N, C-alpha and C positions, 0 to 999 in steps of 0.2 A: 399297586401299580408300579411296574418296573420302568425305570428311565434308561435311555441309552446313555452310556458313559460319555461324558465330555472329555476333551483332551486333558484338562487339569486332573480329572479323576484317573484317567489312564496313566498319566505321568506319575501320580502319587502311588498307584498300585504297582506299576513297574518298578519304582524305586523301592517299595516295600519288599517285593520279591527278590530283587538284586541284593539288598542289604541283608536279608535273612540268609540267603545262600552264601554271601561273603563271610558273615560271622560264623556260620556253620562250618565253612571250610577252615576258618581260623580257630576251630575247636571251642567255640562258644555259641551253641545253638540258641538263637533268640528269635522269637516270633515278633514280627513287626505289625502292630495293630493299626486300624483306621482311627484317625482322630487324635486329639491331644490328651495324653495321660498326665496327671498331676499328683503330687504327694508321694510319700515313700511307697515303694513297691516291694512286695514280699517274694519277688522272683526277678530273674533277669528278663527284661522285656524292652521292646522298642516301640516307637510310634512315629507315624508320618502324617502330617496334616497340611492342608492348603490354608494359607493365612490371608492373603489379600492380593489385589491387583491395583496397579497404578500405571499411568501412561509412561512409556519409556522416555527417559530424559532427552534422548537424541532424535527420536522420531515418534510423534504422538499418534501415528497410525499403528504403532506397535504397543504392546503392553508388557510390563514386567510383573510377573506373578511371583509371589513369595511363598515358600514352603518351609516347614520346620521338621526337624528330625530330633528325637530324643532317644537315648539309649540308657536305660536304668540298670544299675546293678542291684542285686538283692540287698535291700536296706539292712545295714548292720549297726546296731547301737553300740557305741564304745562304752565298755564297762570300767574305764579307768586304766586299762593296761595299754602299754605302748604298741605291742605287737598287732592287736586287731586294727588299730588305726593305720599302722604302716601297711598292713596287708590290703586294706580297703583303698588306700591311696595308690598303691601299685596297680590294683585292679582298675581303678578309674583312669589312671594314666595310660594303661594298656588299651582300654576301651576308647579313649580319645584318639590314640594313634591308629587303631584299627578302623574307626569311623572315618578318619581322614583318608586312609588307604582305600576304603570302600567307595568313598565319594570320588576320589581321584580316578578310580577305574571306570566311572560312568560320565565323564565330563562331556561326552557328546552323545547324541541320540542313537546313532547306530549301535554302539556298544551296549547302551541301556536296553535297546530292543532285543538284542541277541541274548543278553543275560536274563531278561525277564520273559521273553517270548510274547510280549505284548506289542501290537502294532501301534506306533506313535505317529501315524500319518497326520500331517497338519501341525506338528510341533516342530519348531525350528531347532537348530543345533546349539542354540545359546543356552548355556547352563553353567552358572558359577556358584562356588561356595563363598558366601559373604563372610561367614564367621563360624568358628567352632569354639565353644566355651565349655569349661568343666565347672559344674555347679556342685560345690562340696556339700552344702547342707542337704540337698536333695539326693545326693549320690547318683548323679547322672551327667551325661555329656549331651550337649545340644548343638545342632548345626542349623544355620539359616541359609537357604538356597534361593537364588533368583534365576528365573527362566524367562525367555522372551518368545512371544508369539504375536500374530496379528491381533489387534484389538477387536473385540466383538462390538465395540461401540464407536469404531472409527468413523470419521466423516470423509466423504469423497472417495477418490480412487484408492 
C-alpha cells in the first residue's frame, strides 16, 4: 500500500536532493539515503531522518519538528602513521564546512523547493540549523535542524 507523502517526508526528501546536488557540485558526490545510518561506513554517504515533534515554545498551535543529517566519510583505520590521521581530519573539517554551506543555502522554503523540485506547500518558511558537530570516532559530521509548521494535534482555531 502506497501512502501519500506528508509534509515532513516531503521536507526530508527535498533536503536529501538538495544536499546531494550541493555536495556533487563541491566535487564530492554523495548519495543521501532515507533514515539514520550508524557505525563506520565503507563509502562516502549521507543520511537524513525525521526525529521528533514537540509543541513550539512560543505558540502551541504550531509544532517544531526535528530532523537530523549525517555525512559519513569513508572510514579509515589509522595504522599508526601521522599522515593518514591528518588527511582524514582535513577531510572531516572540509565536510563540516561544506555541510554548513549546503544548509545555509536552503534556510527558507522557496530556495529548497527550487533546488529540489519538490512542492513544499503547507510547510512554513521557518528552518534553522540548531547544531553541527564533528564526530571523530565515527568519522562523520552531524547536523540537527528544526522546522516549524501548524501542529497536527492543535486545539481550537
